[in-house]
mmCIF file of the N, C-alpha and C atoms, coordinates in Angstrom:
data_MODEL
# 
_entry.id   MODEL 
# 
loop_
_atom_site.group_PDB 
_atom_site.id 
_atom_site.type_symbol 
_atom_site.label_atom_id 
_atom_site.label_alt_id 
_atom_site.label_comp_id 
_atom_site.label_asym_id 
_atom_site.label_entity_id 
_atom_site.label_seq_id 
_atom_site.pdbx_PDB_ins_code 
_atom_site.Cartn_x 
_atom_site.Cartn_y 
_atom_site.Cartn_z 
_atom_site.occupancy 
_atom_site.B_iso_or_equiv 
_atom_site.pdbx_formal_charge 
_atom_site.auth_seq_id 
_atom_site.auth_comp_id 
_atom_site.auth_asym_id 
_atom_site.auth_atom_id 
_atom_site.pdbx_PDB_model_num 
ATOM 1   N N  . UNK A 1 1  ? 30.974 349.322 72.788 1.00 0.00 ? 1  UNK A N  1 
ATOM 2   C CA . UNK A 1 1  ? 31.538 348.983 71.443 1.00 0.00 ? 1  UNK A CA 1 
ATOM 3   C C  . UNK A 1 1  ? 30.948 347.565 71.399 1.00 0.00 ? 1  UNK A C  1 
ATOM 4   N N  . UNK A 1 2  ? 30.712 347.268 70.203 1.00 0.00 ? 2  UNK A N  1 
ATOM 5   C CA . UNK A 1 2  ? 30.028 345.945 69.797 1.00 0.00 ? 2  UNK A CA 1 
ATOM 6   C C  . UNK A 1 2  ? 30.700 345.422 68.550 1.00 0.00 ? 2  UNK A C  1 
ATOM 7   N N  . UNK A 1 3  ? 31.325 344.501 68.370 1.00 0.00 ? 3  UNK A N  1 
ATOM 8   C CA . UNK A 1 3  ? 31.739 343.901 67.155 1.00 0.00 ? 3  UNK A CA 1 
ATOM 9   C C  . UNK A 1 3  ? 30.710 343.370 66.405 1.00 0.00 ? 3  UNK A C  1 
ATOM 10  N N  . UNK A 1 4  ? 30.647 343.049 65.045 1.00 0.00 ? 4  UNK A N  1 
ATOM 11  C CA . UNK A 1 4  ? 29.670 342.568 64.339 1.00 0.00 ? 4  UNK A CA 1 
ATOM 12  C C  . UNK A 1 4  ? 29.934 341.031 64.047 1.00 0.00 ? 4  UNK A C  1 
ATOM 13  N N  . UNK A 1 5  ? 29.296 340.444 63.310 1.00 0.00 ? 5  UNK A N  1 
ATOM 14  C CA . UNK A 1 5  ? 29.529 338.844 63.273 1.00 0.00 ? 5  UNK A CA 1 
ATOM 15  C C  . UNK A 1 5  ? 30.555 338.540 62.375 1.00 0.00 ? 5  UNK A C  1 
ATOM 16  N N  . UNK A 1 6  ? 31.417 339.553 61.751 1.00 0.00 ? 6  UNK A N  1 
ATOM 17  C CA . UNK A 1 6  ? 32.555 339.201 61.205 1.00 0.00 ? 6  UNK A CA 1 
ATOM 18  C C  . UNK A 1 6  ? 33.784 339.437 62.047 1.00 0.00 ? 6  UNK A C  1 
ATOM 19  N N  . UNK A 1 7  ? 33.547 339.780 63.244 1.00 0.00 ? 7  UNK A N  1 
ATOM 20  C CA . UNK A 1 7  ? 34.600 340.128 64.206 1.00 0.00 ? 7  UNK A CA 1 
ATOM 21  C C  . UNK A 1 7  ? 35.880 340.766 63.706 1.00 0.00 ? 7  UNK A C  1 
ATOM 22  N N  . UNK A 1 8  ? 35.642 341.821 63.065 1.00 0.00 ? 8  UNK A N  1 
ATOM 23  C CA . UNK A 1 8  ? 36.673 342.393 62.496 1.00 0.00 ? 8  UNK A CA 1 
ATOM 24  C C  . UNK A 1 8  ? 37.575 342.998 63.423 1.00 0.00 ? 8  UNK A C  1 
ATOM 25  N N  . UNK A 1 9  ? 37.111 343.397 64.442 1.00 0.00 ? 9  UNK A N  1 
ATOM 26  C CA . UNK A 1 9  ? 37.878 344.245 65.656 1.00 0.00 ? 9  UNK A CA 1 
ATOM 27  C C  . UNK A 1 9  ? 38.944 343.160 66.226 1.00 0.00 ? 9  UNK A C  1 
ATOM 28  N N  . UNK A 1 10 ? 38.200 342.032 66.506 1.00 0.00 ? 10 UNK A N  1 
ATOM 29  C CA . UNK A 1 10 ? 39.006 340.771 67.123 1.00 0.00 ? 10 UNK A CA 1 
ATOM 30  C C  . UNK A 1 10 ? 40.163 340.441 66.149 1.00 0.00 ? 10 UNK A C  1 
ATOM 31  N N  . UNK A 1 11 ? 39.669 340.362 65.042 1.00 0.00 ? 11 UNK A N  1 
ATOM 32  C CA . UNK A 1 11 ? 40.768 339.967 63.873 1.00 0.00 ? 11 UNK A CA 1 
ATOM 33  C C  . UNK A 1 11 ? 41.956 341.004 63.764 1.00 0.00 ? 11 UNK A C  1 
ATOM 34  N N  . UNK A 1 12 ? 41.566 342.188 63.856 1.00 0.00 ? 12 UNK A N  1 
ATOM 35  C CA . UNK A 1 12 ? 42.320 343.327 63.747 1.00 0.00 ? 12 UNK A CA 1 
ATOM 36  C C  . UNK A 1 12 ? 43.536 343.196 64.838 1.00 0.00 ? 12 UNK A C  1 
ATOM 37  N N  . UNK A 1 13 ? 43.326 342.823 66.004 1.00 0.00 ? 13 UNK A N  1 
ATOM 38  C CA . UNK A 1 13 ? 44.242 342.694 66.945 1.00 0.00 ? 13 UNK A CA 1 
ATOM 39  C C  . UNK A 1 13 ? 44.799 341.374 67.252 1.00 0.00 ? 13 UNK A C  1 
ATOM 40  N N  . UNK A 1 14 ? 44.473 340.488 66.247 1.00 0.00 ? 14 UNK A N  1 
ATOM 41  C CA . UNK A 1 14 ? 45.087 339.020 66.295 1.00 0.00 ? 14 UNK A CA 1 
ATOM 42  C C  . UNK A 1 14 ? 44.253 338.112 67.050 1.00 0.00 ? 14 UNK A C  1 
ATOM 43  N N  . UNK A 1 15 ? 43.109 338.448 67.452 1.00 0.00 ? 15 UNK A N  1 
ATOM 44  C CA . UNK A 1 15 ? 42.165 337.180 68.137 1.00 0.00 ? 15 UNK A CA 1 
ATOM 45  C C  . UNK A 1 15 ? 41.967 336.246 67.111 1.00 0.00 ? 15 UNK A C  1 
ATOM 46  N N  . UNK A 1 16 ? 41.925 334.871 67.307 1.00 0.00 ? 16 UNK A N  1 
ATOM 47  C CA . UNK A 1 16 ? 41.660 334.087 66.501 1.00 0.00 ? 16 UNK A CA 1 
ATOM 48  C C  . UNK A 1 16 ? 40.292 333.079 67.021 1.00 0.00 ? 16 UNK A C  1 
ATOM 49  N N  . UNK A 1 17 ? 40.029 332.202 66.195 1.00 0.00 ? 17 UNK A N  1 
ATOM 50  C CA . UNK A 1 17 ? 38.985 331.342 66.508 1.00 0.00 ? 17 UNK A CA 1 
ATOM 51  C C  . UNK A 1 17 ? 39.773 329.905 66.738 1.00 0.00 ? 17 UNK A C  1 
ATOM 52  N N  . UNK A 1 18 ? 39.025 329.196 67.774 1.00 0.00 ? 18 UNK A N  1 
ATOM 53  C CA . UNK A 1 18 ? 39.768 327.808 68.012 1.00 0.00 ? 18 UNK A CA 1 
ATOM 54  C C  . UNK A 1 18 ? 39.982 327.021 66.814 1.00 0.00 ? 18 UNK A C  1 
ATOM 55  N N  . UNK A 1 19 ? 39.115 327.274 65.796 1.00 0.00 ? 19 UNK A N  1 
ATOM 56  C CA . UNK A 1 19 ? 39.201 326.528 64.582 1.00 0.00 ? 19 UNK A CA 1 
ATOM 57  C C  . UNK A 1 19 ? 40.628 326.989 63.781 1.00 0.00 ? 19 UNK A C  1 
ATOM 58  N N  . UNK A 1 20 ? 41.158 328.207 64.062 1.00 0.00 ? 20 UNK A N  1 
ATOM 59  C CA . UNK A 1 20 ? 42.299 328.785 63.420 1.00 0.00 ? 20 UNK A CA 1 
ATOM 60  C C  . UNK A 1 20 ? 43.632 328.662 64.165 1.00 0.00 ? 20 UNK A C  1 
ATOM 61  N N  . UNK A 1 21 ? 43.605 327.715 65.282 1.00 0.00 ? 21 UNK A N  1 
ATOM 62  C CA . UNK A 1 21 ? 44.638 327.830 66.163 1.00 0.00 ? 21 UNK A CA 1 
ATOM 63  C C  . UNK A 1 21 ? 45.356 326.345 65.934 1.00 0.00 ? 21 UNK A C  1 
ATOM 64  N N  . UNK A 1 22 ? 46.691 326.291 65.914 1.00 0.00 ? 22 UNK A N  1 
ATOM 65  C CA . UNK A 1 22 ? 47.383 325.045 65.754 1.00 0.00 ? 22 UNK A CA 1 
ATOM 66  C C  . UNK A 1 22 ? 46.963 323.937 66.807 1.00 0.00 ? 22 UNK A C  1 
ATOM 67  N N  . UNK A 1 23 ? 46.679 322.798 66.302 1.00 0.00 ? 23 UNK A N  1 
ATOM 68  C CA . UNK A 1 23 ? 46.194 321.756 67.014 1.00 0.00 ? 23 UNK A CA 1 
ATOM 69  C C  . UNK A 1 23 ? 47.091 321.365 68.116 1.00 0.00 ? 23 UNK A C  1 
ATOM 70  N N  . UNK A 1 24 ? 48.209 321.508 68.071 1.00 0.00 ? 24 UNK A N  1 
ATOM 71  C CA . UNK A 1 24 ? 49.310 320.998 69.103 1.00 0.00 ? 24 UNK A CA 1 
ATOM 72  C C  . UNK A 1 24 ? 49.058 322.182 70.225 1.00 0.00 ? 24 UNK A C  1 
ATOM 73  N N  . UNK A 1 25 ? 48.912 323.473 69.793 1.00 0.00 ? 25 UNK A N  1 
ATOM 74  C CA . UNK A 1 25 ? 48.810 324.057 70.887 1.00 0.00 ? 25 UNK A CA 1 
ATOM 75  C C  . UNK A 1 25 ? 47.478 324.249 71.783 1.00 0.00 ? 25 UNK A C  1 
ATOM 76  N N  . UNK A 1 26 ? 46.341 323.934 71.077 1.00 0.00 ? 26 UNK A N  1 
ATOM 77  C CA . UNK A 1 26 ? 45.172 323.717 71.686 1.00 0.00 ? 26 UNK A CA 1 
ATOM 78  C C  . UNK A 1 26 ? 45.150 322.361 72.605 1.00 0.00 ? 26 UNK A C  1 
ATOM 79  N N  . UNK A 1 27 ? 46.156 321.561 72.329 1.00 0.00 ? 27 UNK A N  1 
ATOM 80  C CA . UNK A 1 27 ? 46.163 320.272 73.264 1.00 0.00 ? 27 UNK A CA 1 
ATOM 81  C C  . UNK A 1 27 ? 46.745 320.661 74.645 1.00 0.00 ? 27 UNK A C  1 
ATOM 82  N N  . UNK A 1 28 ? 47.619 321.704 74.597 1.00 0.00 ? 28 UNK A N  1 
ATOM 83  C CA . UNK A 1 28 ? 48.126 322.319 75.798 1.00 0.00 ? 28 UNK A CA 1 
ATOM 84  C C  . UNK A 1 28 ? 47.217 323.182 76.598 1.00 0.00 ? 28 UNK A C  1 
ATOM 85  N N  . UNK A 1 29 ? 46.183 323.393 76.272 1.00 0.00 ? 29 UNK A N  1 
ATOM 86  C CA . UNK A 1 29 ? 45.222 324.541 76.974 1.00 0.00 ? 29 UNK A CA 1 
ATOM 87  C C  . UNK A 1 29 ? 44.370 323.389 77.733 1.00 0.00 ? 29 UNK A C  1 
ATOM 88  N N  . UNK A 1 30 ? 44.392 324.086 79.167 1.00 0.00 ? 30 UNK A N  1 
ATOM 89  C CA . UNK A 1 30 ? 43.647 323.360 80.099 1.00 0.00 ? 30 UNK A CA 1 
ATOM 90  C C  . UNK A 1 30 ? 42.235 324.151 80.442 1.00 0.00 ? 30 UNK A C  1 
ATOM 91  N N  . UNK A 1 31 ? 41.134 323.924 80.146 1.00 0.00 ? 31 UNK A N  1 
ATOM 92  C CA . UNK A 1 31 ? 40.047 324.699 80.380 1.00 0.00 ? 31 UNK A CA 1 
ATOM 93  C C  . UNK A 1 31 ? 39.237 323.638 81.566 1.00 0.00 ? 31 UNK A C  1 
ATOM 94  N N  . UNK A 1 32 ? 38.532 324.435 82.423 1.00 0.00 ? 32 UNK A N  1 
ATOM 95  C CA . UNK A 1 32 ? 37.698 323.942 83.424 1.00 0.00 ? 32 UNK A CA 1 
ATOM 96  C C  . UNK A 1 32 ? 36.467 324.739 83.636 1.00 0.00 ? 32 UNK A C  1 
ATOM 97  N N  . UNK A 1 33 ? 35.366 324.063 84.141 1.00 0.00 ? 33 UNK A N  1 
ATOM 98  C CA . UNK A 1 33 ? 34.022 324.736 84.223 1.00 0.00 ? 33 UNK A CA 1 
ATOM 99  C C  . UNK A 1 33 ? 34.288 325.652 85.638 1.00 0.00 ? 33 UNK A C  1 
ATOM 100 N N  . UNK A 1 34 ? 33.614 326.766 85.779 1.00 0.00 ? 34 UNK A N  1 
ATOM 101 C CA . UNK A 1 34 ? 33.904 327.401 87.175 1.00 0.00 ? 34 UNK A CA 1 
ATOM 102 C C  . UNK A 1 34 ? 32.899 326.553 88.088 1.00 0.00 ? 34 UNK A C  1 
ATOM 103 N N  . UNK A 1 35 ? 33.334 326.966 89.436 1.00 0.00 ? 35 UNK A N  1 
ATOM 104 C CA . UNK A 1 35 ? 32.572 326.146 90.492 1.00 0.00 ? 35 UNK A CA 1 
ATOM 105 C C  . UNK A 1 35 ? 31.283 327.184 90.869 1.00 0.00 ? 35 UNK A C  1 
ATOM 106 N N  . UNK A 1 36 ? 30.226 326.654 90.152 1.00 0.00 ? 36 UNK A N  1 
ATOM 107 C CA . UNK A 1 36 ? 28.984 327.265 90.347 1.00 0.00 ? 36 UNK A CA 1 
ATOM 108 C C  . UNK A 1 36 ? 27.860 326.330 91.213 1.00 0.00 ? 36 UNK A C  1 
ATOM 109 N N  . UNK A 1 37 ? 27.098 326.948 91.808 1.00 0.00 ? 37 UNK A N  1 
ATOM 110 C CA . UNK A 1 37 ? 25.996 326.094 92.512 1.00 0.00 ? 37 UNK A CA 1 
ATOM 111 C C  . UNK A 1 37 ? 24.929 325.849 91.384 1.00 0.00 ? 37 UNK A C  1 
ATOM 112 N N  . UNK A 1 38 ? 24.044 324.847 91.724 1.00 0.00 ? 38 UNK A N  1 
ATOM 113 C CA . UNK A 1 38 ? 22.949 324.535 90.787 1.00 0.00 ? 38 UNK A CA 1 
ATOM 114 C C  . UNK A 1 38 ? 22.428 325.713 90.297 1.00 0.00 ? 38 UNK A C  1 
ATOM 115 N N  . UNK A 1 39 ? 21.832 326.500 91.359 1.00 0.00 ? 39 UNK A N  1 
ATOM 116 C CA . UNK A 1 39 ? 21.054 327.676 91.044 1.00 0.00 ? 39 UNK A CA 1 
ATOM 117 C C  . UNK A 1 39 ? 21.808 328.738 90.282 1.00 0.00 ? 39 UNK A C  1 
ATOM 118 N N  . UNK A 1 40 ? 23.040 328.747 90.366 1.00 0.00 ? 40 UNK A N  1 
ATOM 119 C CA . UNK A 1 40 ? 23.978 329.660 89.428 1.00 0.00 ? 40 UNK A CA 1 
ATOM 120 C C  . UNK A 1 40 ? 24.209 329.091 88.228 1.00 0.00 ? 40 UNK A C  1 
ATOM 121 N N  . UNK A 1 41 ? 24.143 327.856 87.900 1.00 0.00 ? 41 UNK A N  1 
ATOM 122 C CA . UNK A 1 41 ? 24.177 327.276 86.539 1.00 0.00 ? 41 UNK A CA 1 
ATOM 123 C C  . UNK A 1 41 ? 22.910 327.406 85.770 1.00 0.00 ? 41 UNK A C  1 
ATOM 124 N N  . UNK A 1 42 ? 21.823 327.423 86.571 1.00 0.00 ? 42 UNK A N  1 
ATOM 125 C CA . UNK A 1 42 ? 20.509 327.635 85.685 1.00 0.00 ? 42 UNK A CA 1 
ATOM 126 C C  . UNK A 1 42 ? 20.535 329.225 85.345 1.00 0.00 ? 42 UNK A C  1 
ATOM 127 N N  . UNK A 1 43 ? 20.972 330.094 86.348 1.00 0.00 ? 43 UNK A N  1 
ATOM 128 C CA . UNK A 1 43 ? 21.036 331.458 86.020 1.00 0.00 ? 43 UNK A CA 1 
ATOM 129 C C  . UNK A 1 43 ? 21.941 331.753 84.911 1.00 0.00 ? 43 UNK A C  1 
ATOM 130 N N  . UNK A 1 44 ? 23.048 331.117 84.986 1.00 0.00 ? 44 UNK A N  1 
ATOM 131 C CA . UNK A 1 44 ? 24.139 331.083 83.666 1.00 0.00 ? 44 UNK A CA 1 
ATOM 132 C C  . UNK A 1 44 ? 23.319 330.716 82.515 1.00 0.00 ? 44 UNK A C  1 
ATOM 133 N N  . UNK A 1 45 ? 22.875 329.548 82.234 1.00 0.00 ? 45 UNK A N  1 
ATOM 134 C CA . UNK A 1 45 ? 22.319 328.839 81.248 1.00 0.00 ? 45 UNK A CA 1 
ATOM 135 C C  . UNK A 1 45 ? 20.954 329.813 80.607 1.00 0.00 ? 45 UNK A C  1 
ATOM 136 N N  . UNK A 1 46 ? 20.369 330.507 81.686 1.00 0.00 ? 46 UNK A N  1 
ATOM 137 C CA . UNK A 1 46 ? 19.314 331.421 81.283 1.00 0.00 ? 46 UNK A CA 1 
ATOM 138 C C  . UNK A 1 46 ? 19.619 332.667 80.581 1.00 0.00 ? 46 UNK A C  1 
ATOM 139 N N  . UNK A 1 47 ? 20.948 332.995 81.015 1.00 0.00 ? 47 UNK A N  1 
ATOM 140 C CA . UNK A 1 47 ? 21.576 334.443 80.424 1.00 0.00 ? 47 UNK A CA 1 
ATOM 141 C C  . UNK A 1 47 ? 22.305 334.086 79.124 1.00 0.00 ? 47 UNK A C  1 
ATOM 142 N N  . UNK A 1 48 ? 22.894 333.040 78.949 1.00 0.00 ? 48 UNK A N  1 
ATOM 143 C CA . UNK A 1 48 ? 23.796 332.778 77.751 1.00 0.00 ? 48 UNK A CA 1 
ATOM 144 C C  . UNK A 1 48 ? 22.930 333.153 76.606 1.00 0.00 ? 48 UNK A C  1 
ATOM 145 N N  . UNK A 1 49 ? 21.687 332.664 76.330 1.00 0.00 ? 49 UNK A N  1 
ATOM 146 C CA . UNK A 1 49 ? 20.996 332.846 75.117 1.00 0.00 ? 49 UNK A CA 1 
ATOM 147 C C  . UNK A 1 49 ? 20.818 334.284 74.773 1.00 0.00 ? 49 UNK A C  1 
ATOM 148 N N  . UNK A 1 50 ? 20.552 335.064 75.959 1.00 0.00 ? 50 UNK A N  1 
ATOM 149 C CA . UNK A 1 50 ? 20.201 336.622 75.912 1.00 0.00 ? 50 UNK A CA 1 
ATOM 150 C C  . UNK A 1 50 ? 21.385 337.453 75.516 1.00 0.00 ? 50 UNK A C  1 
ATOM 151 N N  . UNK A 1 51 ? 22.720 336.963 75.909 1.00 0.00 ? 51 UNK A N  1 
ATOM 152 C CA . UNK A 1 51 ? 23.784 337.635 75.537 1.00 0.00 ? 51 UNK A CA 1 
ATOM 153 C C  . UNK A 1 51 ? 24.850 337.322 74.595 1.00 0.00 ? 51 UNK A C  1 
ATOM 154 N N  . UNK A 1 52 ? 24.461 336.102 74.315 1.00 0.00 ? 52 UNK A N  1 
ATOM 155 C CA . UNK A 1 52 ? 25.305 335.372 73.195 1.00 0.00 ? 52 UNK A CA 1 
ATOM 156 C C  . UNK A 1 52 ? 25.047 335.874 71.728 1.00 0.00 ? 52 UNK A C  1 
ATOM 157 N N  . UNK A 1 53 ? 26.181 335.996 71.042 1.00 0.00 ? 53 UNK A N  1 
ATOM 158 C CA . UNK A 1 53 ? 25.852 336.531 69.467 1.00 0.00 ? 53 UNK A CA 1 
ATOM 159 C C  . UNK A 1 53 ? 25.671 335.520 68.586 1.00 0.00 ? 53 UNK A C  1 
ATOM 160 N N  . UNK A 1 54 ? 24.260 335.382 68.661 1.00 0.00 ? 54 UNK A N  1 
ATOM 161 C CA . UNK A 1 54 ? 23.837 334.021 67.722 1.00 0.00 ? 54 UNK A CA 1 
ATOM 162 C C  . UNK A 1 54 ? 23.235 334.732 66.565 1.00 0.00 ? 54 UNK A C  1 
ATOM 163 N N  . UNK A 1 55 ? 23.683 334.359 65.331 1.00 0.00 ? 55 UNK A N  1 
ATOM 164 C CA . UNK A 1 55 ? 23.051 334.907 64.073 1.00 0.00 ? 55 UNK A CA 1 
ATOM 165 C C  . UNK A 1 55 ? 21.654 334.288 63.839 1.00 0.00 ? 55 UNK A C  1 
ATOM 166 N N  . UNK A 1 56 ? 20.957 335.049 63.403 1.00 0.00 ? 56 UNK A N  1 
ATOM 167 C CA . UNK A 1 56 ? 19.264 334.638 63.099 1.00 0.00 ? 56 UNK A CA 1 
ATOM 168 C C  . UNK A 1 56 ? 19.227 333.367 62.401 1.00 0.00 ? 56 UNK A C  1 
ATOM 169 N N  . UNK A 1 57 ? 20.119 333.342 61.324 1.00 0.00 ? 57 UNK A N  1 
ATOM 170 C CA . UNK A 1 57 ? 20.141 332.212 60.239 1.00 0.00 ? 57 UNK A CA 1 
ATOM 171 C C  . UNK A 1 57 ? 20.630 330.806 60.811 1.00 0.00 ? 57 UNK A C  1 
ATOM 172 N N  . UNK A 1 58 ? 21.115 330.938 62.116 1.00 0.00 ? 58 UNK A N  1 
ATOM 173 C CA . UNK A 1 58 ? 22.007 329.683 62.609 1.00 0.00 ? 58 UNK A CA 1 
ATOM 174 C C  . UNK A 1 58 ? 20.790 328.507 62.776 1.00 0.00 ? 58 UNK A C  1 
ATOM 175 N N  . UNK A 1 59 ? 21.312 327.144 62.705 1.00 0.00 ? 59 UNK A N  1 
ATOM 176 C CA . UNK A 1 59 ? 20.716 326.138 62.702 1.00 0.00 ? 59 UNK A CA 1 
ATOM 177 C C  . UNK A 1 59 ? 20.821 325.379 64.133 1.00 0.00 ? 59 UNK A C  1 
ATOM 178 N N  . UNK A 1 60 ? 19.874 324.662 64.674 1.00 0.00 ? 60 UNK A N  1 
ATOM 179 C CA . UNK A 1 60 ? 20.014 324.061 65.804 1.00 0.00 ? 60 UNK A CA 1 
ATOM 180 C C  . UNK A 1 60 ? 21.337 323.000 65.770 1.00 0.00 ? 60 UNK A C  1 
ATOM 181 N N  . UNK A 1 61 ? 22.040 323.191 66.883 1.00 0.00 ? 61 UNK A N  1 
ATOM 182 C CA . UNK A 1 61 ? 23.134 322.316 66.852 1.00 0.00 ? 61 UNK A CA 1 
ATOM 183 C C  . UNK A 1 61 ? 24.748 322.816 66.439 1.00 0.00 ? 61 UNK A C  1 
ATOM 184 N N  . UNK A 1 62 ? 24.337 324.097 65.618 1.00 0.00 ? 62 UNK A N  1 
ATOM 185 C CA . UNK A 1 62 ? 25.464 324.611 65.108 1.00 0.00 ? 62 UNK A CA 1 
ATOM 186 C C  . UNK A 1 62 ? 26.147 325.571 66.309 1.00 0.00 ? 62 UNK A C  1 
ATOM 187 N N  . UNK A 1 63 ? 27.592 325.598 66.371 1.00 0.00 ? 63 UNK A N  1 
ATOM 188 C CA . UNK A 1 63 ? 28.249 326.354 67.345 1.00 0.00 ? 63 UNK A CA 1 
ATOM 189 C C  . UNK A 1 63 ? 28.318 327.710 66.900 1.00 0.00 ? 63 UNK A C  1 
ATOM 190 N N  . UNK A 1 64 ? 28.041 329.060 67.543 1.00 0.00 ? 64 UNK A N  1 
ATOM 191 C CA . UNK A 1 64 ? 28.163 330.141 66.819 1.00 0.00 ? 64 UNK A CA 1 
ATOM 192 C C  . UNK A 1 64 ? 29.633 330.695 66.959 1.00 0.00 ? 64 UNK A C  1 
ATOM 193 N N  . UNK A 1 65 ? 30.050 331.326 65.921 1.00 0.00 ? 65 UNK A N  1 
ATOM 194 C CA . UNK A 1 65 ? 31.476 331.735 65.848 1.00 0.00 ? 65 UNK A CA 1 
ATOM 195 C C  . UNK A 1 65 ? 31.781 332.500 67.103 1.00 0.00 ? 65 UNK A C  1 
ATOM 196 N N  . UNK A 1 66 ? 30.976 333.186 67.704 1.00 0.00 ? 66 UNK A N  1 
ATOM 197 C CA . UNK A 1 66 ? 31.377 333.842 68.868 1.00 0.00 ? 66 UNK A CA 1 
ATOM 198 C C  . UNK A 1 66 ? 31.748 333.173 69.945 1.00 0.00 ? 66 UNK A C  1 
ATOM 199 N N  . UNK A 1 67 ? 31.245 331.819 70.026 1.00 0.00 ? 67 UNK A N  1 
ATOM 200 C CA . UNK A 1 67 ? 31.635 331.029 71.081 1.00 0.00 ? 67 UNK A CA 1 
ATOM 201 C C  . UNK A 1 67 ? 33.101 330.358 70.746 1.00 0.00 ? 67 UNK A C  1 
ATOM 202 N N  . UNK A 1 68 ? 33.354 330.164 69.498 1.00 0.00 ? 68 UNK A N  1 
ATOM 203 C CA . UNK A 1 68 ? 34.694 329.726 69.161 1.00 0.00 ? 68 UNK A CA 1 
ATOM 204 C C  . UNK A 1 68 ? 35.705 330.840 69.205 1.00 0.00 ? 68 UNK A C  1 
ATOM 205 N N  . UNK A 1 69 ? 35.324 332.012 69.025 1.00 0.00 ? 69 UNK A N  1 
ATOM 206 C CA . UNK A 1 69 ? 36.428 333.157 68.825 1.00 0.00 ? 69 UNK A CA 1 
ATOM 207 C C  . UNK A 1 69 ? 37.008 333.450 70.210 1.00 0.00 ? 69 UNK A C  1 
ATOM 208 N N  . UNK A 1 70 ? 38.284 333.426 70.317 1.00 0.00 ? 70 UNK A N  1 
ATOM 209 C CA . UNK A 1 70 ? 39.172 333.773 71.265 1.00 0.00 ? 70 UNK A CA 1 
ATOM 210 C C  . UNK A 1 70 ? 39.438 335.302 71.521 1.00 0.00 ? 70 UNK A C  1 
ATOM 211 N N  . UNK A 1 71 ? 39.185 335.881 72.549 1.00 0.00 ? 71 UNK A N  1 
ATOM 212 C CA . UNK A 1 71 ? 39.123 337.264 72.580 1.00 0.00 ? 71 UNK A CA 1 
ATOM 213 C C  . UNK A 1 71 ? 39.634 337.807 73.947 1.00 0.00 ? 71 UNK A C  1 
ATOM 214 N N  . UNK A 1 72 ? 39.359 339.102 74.169 1.00 0.00 ? 72 UNK A N  1 
ATOM 215 C CA . UNK A 1 72 ? 39.592 339.736 75.364 1.00 0.00 ? 72 UNK A CA 1 
ATOM 216 C C  . UNK A 1 72 ? 38.428 340.951 75.410 1.00 0.00 ? 72 UNK A C  1 
ATOM 217 N N  . UNK A 1 73 ? 38.845 342.048 76.327 1.00 0.00 ? 73 UNK A N  1 
ATOM 218 C CA . UNK A 1 73 ? 38.143 343.007 76.545 1.00 0.00 ? 73 UNK A CA 1 
ATOM 219 C C  . UNK A 1 73 ? 38.770 344.457 75.772 1.00 0.00 ? 73 UNK A C  1 
ATOM 220 N N  . UNK A 1 74 ? 37.860 345.108 75.084 1.00 0.00 ? 74 UNK A N  1 
ATOM 221 C CA . UNK A 1 74 ? 38.225 346.338 74.403 1.00 0.00 ? 74 UNK A CA 1 
ATOM 222 C C  . UNK A 1 74 ? 38.077 347.345 75.257 1.00 0.00 ? 74 UNK A C  1 
ATOM 223 N N  . UNK A 1 75 ? 38.921 348.460 75.651 1.00 0.00 ? 75 UNK A N  1 
ATOM 224 C CA . UNK A 1 75 ? 38.522 349.551 76.492 1.00 0.00 ? 75 UNK A CA 1 
ATOM 225 C C  . UNK A 1 75 ? 38.445 350.742 75.828 1.00 0.00 ? 75 UNK A C  1 
ATOM 226 N N  . UNK A 1 76 ? 37.230 351.322 75.599 1.00 0.00 ? 76 UNK A N  1 
ATOM 227 C CA . UNK A 1 76 ? 37.074 352.586 74.538 1.00 0.00 ? 76 UNK A CA 1 
ATOM 228 C C  . UNK A 1 76 ? 36.905 353.909 75.382 1.00 0.00 ? 76 UNK A C  1 
ATOM 229 N N  . UNK A 1 77 ? 37.735 354.716 74.864 1.00 0.00 ? 77 UNK A N  1 
ATOM 230 C CA . UNK A 1 77 ? 37.480 356.032 75.571 1.00 0.00 ? 77 UNK A CA 1 
ATOM 231 C C  . UNK A 1 77 ? 37.290 357.181 74.392 1.00 0.00 ? 77 UNK A C  1 
ATOM 232 N N  . UNK A 1 78 ? 36.000 357.539 74.348 1.00 0.00 ? 78 UNK A N  1 
ATOM 233 C CA . UNK A 1 78 ? 35.922 358.396 73.124 1.00 0.00 ? 78 UNK A CA 1 
ATOM 234 C C  . UNK A 1 78 ? 35.954 357.580 71.796 1.00 0.00 ? 78 UNK A C  1 
ATOM 235 N N  . UNK A 1 79 ? 36.891 358.247 71.046 1.00 0.00 ? 79 UNK A N  1 
ATOM 236 C CA . UNK A 1 79 ? 36.994 357.474 69.758 1.00 0.00 ? 79 UNK A CA 1 
ATOM 237 C C  . UNK A 1 79 ? 38.139 356.510 69.705 1.00 0.00 ? 79 UNK A C  1 
ATOM 238 N N  . UNK A 1 80 ? 38.856 356.536 70.743 1.00 0.00 ? 80 UNK A N  1 
ATOM 239 C CA . UNK A 1 80 ? 40.118 355.594 71.015 1.00 0.00 ? 80 UNK A CA 1 
ATOM 240 C C  . UNK A 1 80 ? 39.752 354.439 71.621 1.00 0.00 ? 80 UNK A C  1 
ATOM 241 N N  . UNK A 1 81 ? 40.456 353.377 71.045 1.00 0.00 ? 81 UNK A N  1 
ATOM 242 C CA . UNK A 1 81 ? 40.662 351.982 71.720 1.00 0.00 ? 81 UNK A CA 1 
ATOM 243 C C  . UNK A 1 81 ? 41.843 352.015 72.563 1.00 0.00 ? 81 UNK A C  1 
ATOM 244 N N  . UNK A 1 82 ? 41.709 351.922 73.889 1.00 0.00 ? 82 UNK A N  1 
ATOM 245 C CA . UNK A 1 82 ? 42.973 352.276 74.506 1.00 0.00 ? 82 UNK A CA 1 
ATOM 246 C C  . UNK A 1 82 ? 43.580 350.999 74.862 1.00 0.00 ? 82 UNK A C  1 
# 
């Protein structure tokens, strides 16, 4: 299952973008980078571009919506989202 650049599936279940969340709520979120070795960081950086949903018309320096989108994992069984 792959959502498109409109993120309709994510929106349908209530997932929002960081830009759509109350600023006071965001202040309470603690994010940290994972503990990776230098080699693991290089591998990660090399893979990000391959798997990130980056629109073809995106300009350098813009942040893709898929990066800002808060989400989860959809489990699909046949025609059903479980």
